[in-house]
C-alpha positions in Angstrom: -12.6 196.8 95.1 -12.1 197.2 98.7 -16.0 196.7 99.1 -16.0 193.4 97.3 -13.0 192.0 99.5 -15.0 192.9 102.7 -18.0 191.3 101.2 -16.1 188.4 100.3 -14.5 188.5 104.0 -17.9 188.6 105.3 -19.3 185.6 103.6 -16.3 183.9 104.7 -16.7 184.7 108.0 -20.5 183.3 108.2 -19.3 180.4 106.3 -16.9 179.8 109.2 -19.2 180.2 111.9 -22.1 178.4 110.3 -19.7 175.4 110.0 -18.4 175.7 113.9 -22.0 175.9 114.7 -22.8 172.9 112.7 -19.7 170.9 113.9 -20.9 171.8 117.3 -24.5 170.4 116.9 -23.1 167.5 115.2 -21.0 166.7 118.3 -24.1 167.3 120.7 -26.3 164.9 118.8 -23.4 162.4 118.5 -23.0 162.6 122.3 -27.0 162.0 122.7 -27.1 159.4 120.9 -24.0 157.4 122.5 -25.8 158.7 126.2 -29.1 156.8 124.9 -27.4 153.7 123.7 -25.4 153.6 127.2 -29.2 153.9 128.7 -30.3 151.2 126.6 -27.6 149.1 127.7 -28.4 149.7 131.1 -31.7 149.2 130.8 -31.1 145.9 129.1 -28.8 144.6 131.8 -31.5 145.4 134.3 -34.2 143.4 132.4 -31.8 140.4 131.8 -31.2 140.5 135.5 -34.6 140.5 136.2 -35.7 137.7 134.0 -32.7 135.8 135.1 -33.7 136.3 138.7 -37.7 135.7 138.0 -36.8 132.2 136.0 -34.4 131.2 139.1 -37.0 131.9 141.7 -39.6 129.9 139.6 -37.4 127.0 139.2 -36.6 127.5 143.1 -40.5 127.4 143.8 -41.3 124.7 141.4 -38.8 122.4 142.9 -40.0 123.0 146.3 -43.7 121.8 145.0 -42.0 119.0 143.3 -40.1 117.9 146.5 -43.1 118.4 148.7 -45.2 116.3 146.1 -42.7 113.4 146.2 -42.8 113.6 150.0 -46.4 113.1 150.0 -46.5 110.6 147.3 -43.5 108.6 149.2 -45.7 108.8 152.3 -48.9 107.5 150.6 -47.2 105.0 149.0 -45.4 103.8 152.2 -48.9 103.8 154.0 -50.4 101.9 151.5 -47.8 99.0 151.7 -47.6 99.1 155.4 -51.6 99.1 155.4 -51.6 96.0 152.8 -49.1 94.3 155.1 -51.0 94.8 158.0 -54.0 93.6 156.3 -52.4 90.2 154.9 -50.9 90.0 158.6 -54.2 90.1 160.1 -55.8 87.9 157.5 -53.1 85.3 157.5 -51.3 85.2 160.7 
């Protein structure tokens, strides 16, 4: 019977070691997943920042173009009005 007890002890010891190893593997997988998720959050934050800056710069550039276009239009209209006034002045003194 001493032999059976030794076999049972060996099986129990093996089961304990396997349980510990599985627990360690599970903890490692969990840590890896958490690390991966943190990495994804960092990448997501960088993407959001990049998009925000790109859109902001595009709006600034568009605003500059619009302002320049309005200035040109304003100058053309002023010139046309002045030209019209001068032509009327010359035509009808």
